[in-house]
N, C-alpha and C positions, 0 to 999 in steps of 0.2 A: 215514467209506469203508464202503465193504464190505470182502470177502477176494478179493473176482475182480480190482474195481476197485485196492485194493494190491497186489497178485501183478501190474497190467501196470501202475503203476509200478513195484515193483520194478523187471522184468522192462527199463524204456526207460531206469532207474536204471546199470545197465547198460550200456546205451552210448551210445560216441568221445561226447567230448562235443558237433564239430560236427554229427552223426544227431539227440541232444538240442535241441539250439538250436532244429534244425527241425524237428519233431514242438513243441517248442513255440511257436513261430512255427504252426506251421501252429493248436492245438488254440487259441490266443488271437489270431487272427484267425477263426479261425469264432462264440467265446466273442463278440467282440468286435461283433460282424455280427448278433447276437442281442441284443445290447442296448442295437446305433445306434437298434432299429427307435424306439422312444418319446424320442428323443433330440432331438429337436426339437422336440417338446411339452411333455417338461421346461423344455428352456432361452425359448422364449415363457409359459410360464408364468412363473418365474421372474426374466422382465426384463418382465414389467408389472408384478409384488409390487416389487419391487425399484425402481418407476417409480411404483408409488401410494405407493409408502414413504418416496422422496424428494418429491411433488408434499402428500401431505398434512405436509410437515415432522415425520413421526417415526422418520429417516434425517440427517444431512447430510453434505456429500462434503465430503473432505480434501482439501487440494491435494496431486499428489504431491511436489514439491520439500518439504512437511510432512514427507510419508510419508515420507521417501530419509533423510534428515535423524534422524526418529527411531529407524531398523532401526538408520541408520550407529551414531549413537547408542549401541544398547543394542550390538553385536554387533562393533563400537569395529572396522569398515568404511571401513578408506582411504576418497576422494572419489574 
């Protein structure tokens, strides 16, 4: 982080909590919009990859009830 950015962050940290939240929300929305441009293509690629792995028997599915039981046993979660 350069000096100008660090100074800006330091100033923002002095704002009341509500204003910091508002600034953070605006920054997040702005950044999120930039990163979402390719997300649909990325998801499509991931789905195709997973389907290919399933079709080639490289991976197999595990039923939800089996996964849930393993999680509950591992973390002693109540039913």
